[in-house]
C-alpha positions in Angstrom: -41.4 25.3 6.7 -38.5 23.4 5.3 -37.8 21.9 1.7 -37.1 18.8 1.2 -34.3 18.5 -1.8 -35.1 17.3 -4.4 -32.3 13.9 -4.1 -33.8 12.6 -0.6 -37.3 12.4 -2.5 -36.7 10.3 -4.9 -34.6 8.0 -2.2 -38.0 8.5 -0.4 -39.3 6.2 -3.3 -36.5 3.4 -3.0 -37.7 2.5 0.5 -42.0 2.4 0.3 -43.6 1.5 3.8 -40.2 0.0 5.0 -37.4 2.5 6.1 -34.6 0.9 5.1 -34.3 -2.0 5.9 -37.6 -3.0 3.3 -40.9 -4.3 4.5 -39.6 -6.9 6.6 -41.3 -8.0 10.1 -39.3 -8.6 13.1 -38.8 -11.7 13.9 -40.0 -13.2 17.7 -37.5 -14.3 20.1 -39.3 -17.9 20.1 -38.6 -18.8 16.6 -35.1 -18.2 17.5 -35.0 -20.7 20.4 -36.5 -22.8 18.5 -33.2 -23.4 17.0 -30.7 -25.5 17.7 -27.4 -23.6 19.3 -24.9 -25.9 18.3 -25.4 -29.6 16.7 -22.4 -31.9 18.4 -21.4 -34.9 17.3 -24.6 -34.8 15.7 -26.9 -34.2 18.5 -28.6 -30.2 18.8 -28.4 -28.5 21.3 -31.1 -25.6 22.2 -31.1 -23.2 25.5 -34.0 -21.5 27.3 -32.1 -19.3 28.9 -29.5 -16.7 29.1 -27.1 -18.3 31.5 -28.0 -22.0 29.5 -26.7 -20.1 26.5 -23.5 -19.3 28.2 -23.3 -22.4 29.8 -23.9 -24.4 26.3 -20.7 -21.7 24.1 -18.1 -22.5 27.1 -18.4 -26.7 26.4 -18.4 -25.5 23.3 -15.2 -23.3 23.9 -13.2 -25.9 25.9 -13.9 -29.0 23.2 -12.2 -26.3 20.3 -10.2 -24.8 22.9 -8.9 -27.0 25.5 -5.4 -26.4 25.8 -6.1 -22.8 26.4 -7.2 -21.8 30.4 -6.1 -18.3 29.9 -8.7 -18.0 27.0 -11.5 -20.1 28.0 -11.7 -18.4 31.2 -11.8 -14.3 29.7 -14.0 -16.0 27.0 -16.4 -17.2 30.1 -16.0 -14.3 31.8 -17.5 -12.4 29.3 -20.6 -15.0 27.6 -21.0 -15.2 31.6 -21.9 -11.0 31.3 -23.4 -11.6 27.9 -26.4 -13.2 29.5 -29.5 -10.9 30.4 -28.7 -10.1 25.9 -29.5 -13.5 25.6 -32.5 -13.6 28.2 -33.8 -10.9 25.3 -32.5 -10.7 22.2 -32.1 -14.8 22.1 -30.2 -14.7 18.1 -26.9 -13.0 19.7 -26.5 -16.2 21.2 -26.0 -17.4 17.4 -23.7 -14.3 16.6 -21.3 -15.2 19.8 -21.1 -18.9 18.5 -18.8 -17.2 15.8 
C-alpha cells in the first residue's frame, strides 16, 4: 500500500471537506441570469439565451468602439462562437464583457 507523505497529510487538514476551493457550493445558472449583464444610460440589460448575450455584448462593443469596423467584425464573430457557452454557463458572459 502507498503511504501518503507527512507534508501532504498536513495540507489535507488545511482544506477540510471542501477541497482546495473550500466549502463553497457551485452557483446556479439562474442566479447569474437574474443579474443585469450591462447598465447603459441607467437601463439594466438582461439576457435569457446565449445569442441574446452576444447581441448585448456586440451592441456595447459597437457603442464603445464604433470607429473600428474590423475589430467589431472579429469581436462579433468570436462572441457568436461563444453563444453555446453562455447558454450553459451564463457567468462567462460577464467575463466576456471585460
